[in-house]
N, C-alpha and C positions, 0 to 999 in steps of 0.2 A: 504493500500500500504506500502511496506517495506521502511524504511528510508535509507539514503545513507550508514550509517554504517552497517545496516543489509544486504545490497546488496553487501557488499565487498566480493571479491572472496576468496574462501577457499584456493586458491593456493598462497596466499601472504606469503612470507618467509622473511619479513623484521625483523630487530631488533633481539630480543631473539629467534625468530623462526629459525634462521639460524642453530641452533644446531640439527635440524632434517634433514638437507639437505642430509647428507650421507645416512641415511636410506631411504629417499625419493627415491633416485636413485635405491636403491636395490629393493624396493617393487613396483616401477613403473612397474615392471614385470607384475603385475596384469592388469594394464591399457594396456600394450603392448600386453598381451595375448588376451584380449578381442578385441583389435584393429585388430589383425590378424584374429580373428573370423569374424569380420564385413567386412573387406575389401575383403574377398574371394568371397563375393556375396552370400554366403550361408545363412547368417543371414539378418535380417531386422532391420535397425537402429531404425526405428519408434517403432517396437515392444519392443526393449530393453530400449530405452531412452525416448521415447515419443517426443512431439513437443514443449517442453518448450522454451520460448523466453522472454527476458526482456521486449520487447515491449508489452507483454500481461499481464502487472501487474494488470490491472483491472479485467481480467479473474481470476487471482490468488486470488484476494480478493473475487470475486464472488463464486469460488469453496470453499474457506474457510468458507464463510458465510453459504453455503449449508451444509457443514460438521457440523457446529455448530448447525444448526437447527436439523440435524439428531441426534446429541448427545443429544439434549433436548428430542426427542422422545424415545431415548434409555433408558432414566431414567425410563420410564414406561414399556418398552419392551427390557430389557437388552440382551436377548438371541435371538432376531429376526435376522435371517441370512440375510434377504433382507436389513434391515437397516444397518447391519454391513458391508455388501458388498458395499452398497452405501457410507457409511462413508469412507471405504478404498479407493474407487474410487475417491471420491472428495478430500481427503487428497493427494492422488497420483497426481491428476490433479493440485492441488494448488502448489505442489512442482515443477512439470514440468513447470508451467507457472511463476515460481519465479526465473528462471535462469537469470543470468546476461550475459554480453558480455566481453570476454577476450581481451587481447591486439591485437590479430589478427582477431577480429570479431567472434571468436568461442564461442559457448554457454558454460558457466561454471556455476556450481551450487553455489548458495549463501547460507548464513546462514539460510535464510528462506526456501530454498529448503530442506536443511538437516532437519530442524525442522518438516516440513510437511511430509517428507518421514518417519521420526521416528514415527509420528502420524499414518501414513498409516500402518507401520509395526505393531504397537500396535493393530490397528483395525483389521488387517489381522489375527493376532494371535487369537483374540476373535471370528472372523468369522469362523476360522477353528474348533474351539470348538463347534460352534453352528450349523454346517452343516455336513451332511454325504456325500454330493456331491458338493464339491467346484467347482466354475466356472473355467474351464481350461484357458479361455482368461484372467481372472483376475489373475490367478496363474502365467501365463507367464509374465504378466506385473509386478507383484510383485517380480518375480525372478530378473528382471532387476533392479528394484528399490533397492532391498536388496543388489545386487552386488555393486551398486553405494554407498550405505551406508557403505559397507565394505571399499571402497576406501576413504571414508570420516571419518572413525573411528579414535578415539583418542588413541586406544591401540590395541595391537595384540589380546587379548582375545575378545574385542568387534568386531574386524574385522573378526575373525574366527567364531564367533557366527552368524554374518550377512552372511558370506559365506555359512555356513551350512544351514541357513534359505533360502538362495537363491537357493541352490541345491534342497532343499525339495520342494519349491514352483514350480520350473521347473519340478520336477518329477511328480507332480500332473498334470501339463499341458501335459507332454509327455505321461503319461499313457492313457490319454483320446484322445490325438491327436498326435500319434507317427509319425509326419512328419520328413523329413530330418532336417529341421531347428530346431525343438524341440529336436530331438535326439542329434544333434551336440552341441546345447546350453547346454543341460544337461551334456554332456561329459566335456565341458569346466568348468562349475560350479562345477562338482564333483571333477575335478582335484584340483581346488583351495580349496575345502572343505576337501581334503585329502583322498577321496575315489577313489583310482586309479583303483580298480577292476571294480566298477560300471562305471567309466569313460571309460574304455577300452571296456566294453560291449556296452555302448551307441554309442561310435564312430564306432564300428564294425557294429552295426545296421544301423547307418547313412550311412556308406560306401555302404551297400547293396542297399540303396535307391538312390545312385548316378546314374545319367543318362549317365555318360560318364567317360572314363578313367581319363581325366583331372580333373574332379570334385572329383573323388576318391583320386587322388594324392593330391589335395588341402586339402581335409579332413585329410589325413594322415600326411602331412607336418605340417599343423596347429596343429594337436593333439600332435605330437612329440615336436614341439617348445613350446607349452603351457605347456606340461608336465615338461620340464626343468625349465620354469619360475615358475610354481607352486611349484616345489621342492625347488627353491630358496626362495620363500615366506615362505614355511614351515620351512626352515632352519632358516630364520630370526626370525620367531615366536618362535622357540625353544630357540634361543639365548636370546631373550627378556625375556622369562619365566625364564631362568637360571639366568640372570642378576637380575631379580626381586627377585628371591628366595635368592640370595646371599646378596642383599641389605637388605632384611628382617632379615637375620641372622646377619647383621652388618658387613658382609665381602664384602666390595665393592672395593677391591684392583684391580679387573679386569677391572675397568672402570666405567663410569657413566651410570647407567641403563636408565636414561632419554634420552640418545642418541639413545637407541633402542626402548624405549616405552615412548613417550612424549605426554602429553595432546594436543599439537598442531596438532597432526594428523600423523599417520604412514603410510597411504596409499595414499600419494600424496597431502594430505591437510596440510597446514601450520598453522592451527589454525583458530578459528572462533571468530568473533566479539561478545562481550558480549551483 
């Protein structure tokens, strides 16, 4: 079971973490964009975020222990896709069950959630190398987990890598199960990953599957709103990269690059407890 410090919310912005508040508001666009996707009723919250709850800490420990047992087996069979899929799933489940409760009773990821999701991401990468036919359901779940990891990233490059991985995972799910939900999710993830062309294609395909004019309008409005927010994220990422390059050259007259790229977290996270 995670300790009190480990369960501290990643959205804490006390003390030195206040220097990331400005960028937090800018890149909360990612959160807002996904929120728009979910509230339309097109997506399924459970598919994206799972059912993690702080009251399920015993389950989190149980899933973690299962993952550790699978890791032992993998020492003898490192390329077994079934074992790697199982490891991915159990790490994912452990992360979901490690969520804490925010000030308004909302579920928020803890440090333990982030750690387990990172382990799931690593296992997922190995799984993809070991199989020619990835599970579409696991791919869809990992897309959501990787998107959450992007929100909890400590730098823009880390966030961008997670967003690209999220889009790739969702693409696997969409190719095998091209439902309206899968297509619209891929459109959202592709926007944040910077692939506007693919995003437009996926959104157009999703609109064709809409069953009413109202649903098509929801999809269109959601897409255009998210496109603007994703563009803002890309702009912030470019500014962070420029500031980092200037700092590396010893030319930091333009400001403090840490205000744009801070280990405390640039996608809504205010830092993690050691």
